[in-house]
N, C-alpha and C positions, 0 to 999 in steps of 0.2 A: 504494500500500500504506500503510495507516495507520502512524503512527510507532511505537506500541507493538508491532505485529506485525513491523515492520521491525527493531526493537531485538532482539526475541526471536529472529528469524531469524538475525541477525548473531551473536548469542551462541551459538546452536546450531551455526552454521557454524564459529565459531572454535574450539570444543572438539571438533570431529571429528578423527579421526586424520589425520596428514599423508598426502597422496596418494602413490602410487608414484613412484619417481624417474623423471623425464622426462615426467610428465603434468601437466596444469593442476591448480590455479593455479601459475603460475611466479613465481619471485622477481623483483623489479624489476630492470630493466636500467640504470636511471639512479639517481643519488644522490637520496635522499629527505631532506626536512627532518627533522632529528633522528637520521638514520642508523638503523642496526639497534641496538636497545638491548642493553645488557650488564648483568649483575647489579650491577656497580659501574661507574659511579655511579648508574645509572638507577633501581634499586630503592629505595635510600635517598631520593633526591630525589623520586621518585614517591610514596613513602609520606608524606613531609612535606606535599607538595602535596595529597595525598588527604585527610589529616586537616584541613587548612585548608578544603578545600571541604566536608567534612562539617560543620565548625563553621559555615560560611556557610549551608549548607542548613538546619541546625537553627535558626539565628537568623532566617532568613526565614520558615520555617514557623511558628515561635513567634509572630512578629509577625502573620502571616496568621491564625492561630487566635485570638489575642487580639482582633484587629479583627473577626473573624467573630462572636465571641460578643457584641460590642457592635453588631452589625448594621452594621458599617462595611466596605463591600466595596472591596477593592483587590487585584485578581487578580495584579498583577505581583509581589507578594511570593511567591506560589505559583509563578509562572513562573520566578523566579530560583532558587527551591528546586529546581525541575525541572532547570534548567540545571546547578546544582551536582551533582545526582545524576548527570547525564549525564557530567560531568567526572570524578566518582568512578569511573564505569564505564570511561571511557577510560584513566584512570591505572592502574586494576586490570588492564586488558587489556595495557597496556604492561609491567607487571611480569611478567605471564604470558609475553609475547613475549620479555622479557629472559631468562627461564628456558628457553624453547623458541625460540631465534632462527631455526630452520629451518622453523617452522610458519607457512606463508604465510597460512593462514586466520585465525590470530590477528592477523597483520599487517594483513590487510584490515579486520577488525572494528575494530582500534585506530585505524587511519587514518580510517575513516568516522566514528567517534564523535568524534574530534578535530576533523574538518572541519565536522561538522554542528551541534555544540552552540552555537557562537558566534552562530549566526543568531538565537537567542533574545534575546541582548543587542542585536543590530542592530535587531530589530523593536521591542523595548522603547524604545530611544532614539527611533526614528522616531515611535512613538505619542506620546511626550512632546513631541516637536517639533511634531506636529500640534496638540496642545492649546495650546502656546504661540502658534502661528500663529492659532488660533481666538480666543485671548484678546486678542491685540493687534489683530487685524483680523477681527471677527466676521462681517461681511457676506461677505468674501472666503473666510475659512476654512470657513464652513458652506455655501458654495455647492455645488451639485451637482457641478460640474466638478472642483473641488478635492477634494471628498469621494471621488469615483470615482477620481481620480488616486492618492490615498493607498491606497485599496483595491487598486488595481492594483499599487502598490509592495509591499503586504503579500503579495499573491498571487504576485508574482514571486519572493519569497524562497523560497516552497515549490517553485516550478518550478526554481530554481537548485539547491536541495537535491537534488531528484530527479536533475538532471544530474550533480551532483558524485558522488553515490552510483553512478550508472550508469557513468561513465567510470572511477571508481576500481576498481570490481569488474571491468569489462571489460579494463582495463589489465593486471590480473593473469592473465587468462585468454587474452590474445593470445599466440600462439606466438612464441618468440624467433626472431631472424634475419629474413630477408626475407619469410617466410611471414606474419608478423603486422605488417609494417612499415606497411601501409596503415591497419590498425585503430588502431595506436598513433599514427599521424599525425592521424587524426580525433579520437581521444581527447585528444591534446595541444591541438588547436585549441579544443575544447570546454572543456578545463580552463583555458586562458588566458582565454577569454571569462568564465568563472565567477569567476576570481580578480580580474580587473579590475572586473567588475560589483560584486562584494562589497566591494572597496576603495572604490568610489564610494558604495555603499550605506551603508557604515559612516560615511563622512564627511558624508553628506547632511544630518543634523540641524544641523551647524554653520552652513552658509550659510542654512538655513531660519530658524533662530531669530535669526541676525544680521540678515537682511533684515526679519524681522518687527519687530525692535526699532528699526531705523533708518528704515524707510519711514514717512512721516507718517500719523498715524491720524485717522479721522473721528470716533471715539468714545473714551470712556474705555476703559481696559483691563478686559476682562471677567474679573475675578480669580478664581482657583481655588486651593484648597489653602491651606496655611499658609506664612508667611515671605514675604520680599521676592522680587520677580521677578528681581532681579539674582542672587539665590542660585540660583534655578532655571536661569537662563541660564548661570551659571558651572558648575553641575553637568553640564548637558547638553553644553556645549562641551568640558569637561574629559574626560568619559567618552567622548564620540564621537571626540575627537581621539586618545585612547589606543587605542581600538579601530581607528581608521583607520590608526594607525602599525603595529599588528600586521597588519592586512589588506594594507597596502602592502608590508610586508616579505615576506609570503607570496607576493604577486604577483611581486615581483622575483625571488625564489627560483625560482618556476615558470618564469620566462622564461630563467633561467640554467641550462640543462640541462648536467649533467656526468655522465661515466661513474660507475658505482657504485664503481669502484676508485679514482677520483680526485675525491673531493668537494672543494668549496670550503669556506672557513672559515665561510660563512654557512649551510652545511648542518649545522654542529656542534650538539651537544646543548645547549650554553649558550644559543645563539640560539633553539633550539626551545622550551626551557622559559620563557625570559624573554618572548619575543614572543607566545607562546600563553597558557600558564597564569599567568605573572606578571602580564601586562596584565589578564587577566580577573579575577584575584583583587583587584587594585586597584579595578577598576570595581565588583565586587560588594560589597566592604566599604565603598567610598565611598558607594554608595547606601544600604546598611544603616545605617551610622553617621550619615548625614545625615537619616535618617528620611524617605526618599523616599515612603513610604506616606502621609505627611501633606502633603508639599509638592506632590505631583502628583496628589492625589485630586480627582476631580470628582464632583458630585452624580449619583446614579442617575437615569437617564432624561433626561440632558442630550442635546438633539437640535436646538437652534436657538440663535441669538444671544441672549445674556442669561441663559442657563440656568446658567452657571457662578456668577455673582456674585449672582443673585437667589434662590438656593436657601435662604438663611437666613430668608426671609420666609414660608416654608411651601410646600406642594405647589401651591397655586393660582398663586403667582407663578412657580414653576418651569415649570408647564405652559402658562402664558398670558403670560409676560413679553413686553412689546412693545419689546424692544431695537431691533427693526427697525420702529419705529413709523411712519415715513413713507417707507419704501422704495418708490420709484416711485409716490409720491402716496397710499399706502394706510397706514392705521394701525388696528391691532386693539386694542380696549380691553382692559386687563388685567382678567380675571375676567368680562368680558362676552361676549355672543354674537359669533360670528365675523362680521366685516363691520360691526359696530356701533362707535360711537365715544363715549367718555365725555365729559361736559361739560368744556370747556377750563378752566373755573375750578376744577374739582375732579378733575383727571386721575387721582389715585391713591386717591380715596375708595372706589371699587369694590373695589380690592385690600385696603384697610384693613378693609372690612366683610365680606370673604369668609369664609364659615363655617368653611372648613378651617384658617384661621389661628387659633392658640390665643390665648385672651384674655390670657395672660401676656406676649405680645409687646408691648413698649413702642412708643409712637409714634415715638420716635427710631430704633428698629431698623427699623421699616417705612419710614421716610423715607430712612434710609441705603441700604437695598436699592433703593428706588425711584429715588433720585438717581443711584445707580451705573449705572443703565440708560440714562442720557442723557449724551451728550458735551457739552462746553463749546465755545463759539466757533463753532458751525455755525449757519447761517441757518435751516436747516430745523427746528431744535429750539428756537429762541429764544423763540417764543411759549409753547411748553410749559414751558420753564424759568421764564419770568416768572410763569406761573400757579402753578407749584410753589412759587416763592419767596413769592408772596403767601399761599398756603395755609400754608406753613411758618412765616412770620412770625406768623401768627395762633396757630399751635401752639407758638411760641417754640422752634423748632429751626432748624438751618441745615445747609447742605451740609458734609460732612467734607472735609478737605483731601486731594485725590487724590495718589497716588504715581504718578509718571510712569514709573518704571522699577523 
């Protein structure tokens, strides 16, 4: 079921009158994280958090619209706006639940919106981690196997979302007592699998970007966005670690089953608001204030090694960059026909004379983009670098000093 239809169905379900006494859906038999809300303190706390998420949604949508008017595409600002809207709906439903604590349908909708929204942040961090891996190790990051692996991870998030929604709803419709014991047992196993998987999923960007930074590189960093890569690394590890803390806490709570009449301290409302909404607000505002739309932006149409850093030289270099110039003994000349090779003495003259590059581009800008597509210290690129150096000496330009991190 598409997400908009699912959301509308849940809202319709939540505002239906409560069922007759003794019929499904049934109240939960075990203690839930956050317990059953009450007018005080849940409504005041929820209203404050709701206003903060509205402010975050407005900020992200403003940035997205301003960038769109400049033909600057960065969809993650809109995604974070959608996440904030989902959180506003979840908090509004919790306020309704506090007023009508015996309405089980409202409880179902509130719990589903609370569990499902955070997946947007998990996927956003994983996409940014993929970009960092491709920047540090272009050959590896852009390989088909790694690309399909990431697509599988993105698809698995949707599958886990469906499983979470299914077991949450089914748990409320399982008959109490021995009649529904088997159903609740299956639901519990699925729930535990989902929370453990999501905890690993939330933490996954941290080892990915760490390994990308420490594993020796064969080429220069294929840079993207603005700012230093250490800032991107710090943002990703900080936000992913925060989200992982929240996910691990929810997993621990799921394993510690308690009767509804005897909840533990970690089922309390303070833990619920801090490890759910508090963590997410810190992540959303961290990205917004750090201008992640500039730091993690990549050129449109990037689909191969070298496309991130060669975009500033024009469309021709983006579409024909030969970052993988001698991969397995083959090299495609930039701007030339596929399978052809430019003269070694003038390896970048074809790119410099490409008609799609505007005449206002300086020679230094062209050489900077060209030199960024070659690594230093590798035997397979030494001849090409010597030819580039000879040509650049004639043009009285030189390589820029690379940033290694």
